[in-house]
C-alpha positions in Angstrom: 15.0 18.2 19.1 12.4 15.6 19.1 9.5 14.8 16.7 6.5 12.5 17.3 4.1 12.0 14.4 0.7 10.5 14.3 -1.9 10.1 11.5 -4.6 7.6 10.6 -3.2 7.3 7.1 -0.2 4.9 7.3 1.1 5.8 3.8 1.7 9.4 4.7 3.5 8.4 7.9 5.7 6.0 6.0 6.7 8.8 3.6 7.5 11.1 6.4 9.5 8.4 8.3 11.6 7.7 5.3 12.5 11.4 5.0 13.4 11.5 8.7 15.1 8.2 9.1 16.8 7.1 5.8 20.3 8.5 5.3 20.0 7.8 1.6 16.6 9.5 1.1 16.5 11.2 -2.2 12.9 12.2 -3.0 13.6 15.9 -2.2 16.6 17.8 -0.9 16.6 17.8 2.9 19.9 19.8 2.9 21.1 17.4 5.6 19.9 14.3 7.6 17.9 15.6 10.5 19.6 15.2 13.9 16.4 14.5 15.9 14.9 12.0 18.2 12.0 10.7 16.1 9.1 8.4 16.9 5.7 7.6 15.5 2.5 6.9 17.3 2.6 3.5 15.7 5.0 1.5 13.6 3.2 2.1 10.3 5.2 -0.3 8.2 6.3 -3.5 9.9 8.3 -4.8 7.0 10.4 -1.6 6.6 10.3 -1.1 10.4 9.1 2.5 10.0 9.3 4.4 12.1 12.1 2.7 13.9 10.8 4.0 17.3 7.1 4.1 18.1 4.8 4.6 21.1 2.2 1.9 20.6 2.6 -1.5 19.1 0.6 -2.0 15.9 -2.3 -4.3 16.2 -1.9 -7.9 14.8 -4.7 -8.4 12.3 -5.5 -12.1 11.9 -8.0 -14.1 9.8 -8.4 -11.4 7.1 -10.9 -11.8 4.3 -8.0 -12.3 1.8 -6.5 -15.1 3.9 -9.9 -16.7 4.5 -10.8 -16.7 0.8 -7.5 -18.1 -0.4 -7.4 -20.8 2.3 -10.8 -21.9 1.1 -9.7 -22.2 -2.5 -11.2 -18.9 -3.8 -9.0 -17.7 -6.6 -8.6 -13.9 -6.3 -7.6 -11.0 -8.5 -6.7 -7.5 -7.2 -5.9 -4.4 -9.3 -5.4 -0.7 -8.8 -3.0 2.0 -9.7 -0.1 2.8 -7.4 -1.8 5.4 -5.3 -4.5 2.9 -4.2 -2.8 -0.4 -4.8 -2.2 -1.0 -1.1 -6.0 -0.8 -0.5 -6.6 -3.9 -2.5 -3.5 -5.8 -1.3 -1.7 -4.6 1.8 -4.7 -3.3 3.9 -7.0 -6.0 2.6 -4.4 -8.6 3.9 -4.1 -7.2 7.4 -1.2 -4.8 6.7 0.8 -7.5 5.0 2.5 -7.3 1.6 2.7 -10.2 -0.7 0.5 -13.2 -1.4 -1.0 -15.8 0.9 -0.8 -18.3 -1.9 0.7 -17.2 -5.3 -1.1 -20.1 -7.0 -4.5 -18.6 -6.1 -3.8 -14.9 -6.2 -2.9 -12.4 -8.9 -2.1 -8.7 -8.1 -1.7 -6.1 -10.8 -0.4 -2.6 -10.0 -0.8 0.0 -12.7 1.9 2.7 -12.3 0.3 6.0 -11.4 1.4 9.1 -13.2 4.0 11.1 -11.4 4.4 14.9 -11.5 0.8 15.4 -12.6 -2.0 16.6 -10.3 -5.3 14.8 -10.4 -7.1 17.9 -11.7 -4.9 17.8 -14.8 -5.5 14.0 -15.3 -8.8 13.3 -13.5 -9.3 9.9 -15.3 -6.1 8.7 -13.7 -5.6 5.1 -14.7 -9.3 4.1 -14.8 -9.2 2.8 -18.3 -6.1 0.6 -17.7 -7.6 -0.8 -14.5 -10.9 -1.5 -16.3 -9.1 -3.3 -19.1 -7.1 -5.5 -16.7 -10.3 -6.2 -14.7 -12.2 -7.1 -17.9 -9.5 -9.5 -18.9 -9.4 -11.1 -15.5 -13.2 -11.6 -15.5 -13.3 -13.0 -19.0 -10.3 -15.3 -18.3 -12.5 -17.4 -16.0 -9.5 -17.9 -13.7 -10.9 -16.0 -10.7 -13.7 -16.5 -8.3 -13.3 -13.0 -6.7 -12.2 -9.8 -8.3 -11.4 -6.6 -6.3 -10.3 -3.3 -7.7 -10.0 0.3 -6.6 -10.7 3.0 -9.1 -9.1 6.0 -7.4 -10.5 8.6 -9.7 
């Protein structure tokens, strides 16, 4: 059997690729490792190389806003909870994890609740994100602050 997946949202494709490709996957019981030929439309995670096989090479994103700001001495702060942390870091930086310059950047990820649906906890981590953001602003250490309030 063969499976080809495609989706605009890379995070969902990475989750699926892990379930289809990782022998030690343990997030749910697959019963057995699928014996399939699997490919994604794109390689959605270049660092994890997921999926391993893909139809179209991912675009190289150069000269991102994050890189430009840091290279010009702008001290930046980024914060969100786990479900949106990649939007203020990974996507902002052209599909790259990590810092361009650790001396000028600070990223804070507030762990999202697990096992709770958003309708049960609609405020999510808004208060925690707001507190970290307030502290970052009042510290005077940053020239640019970016956050994502997922709720």
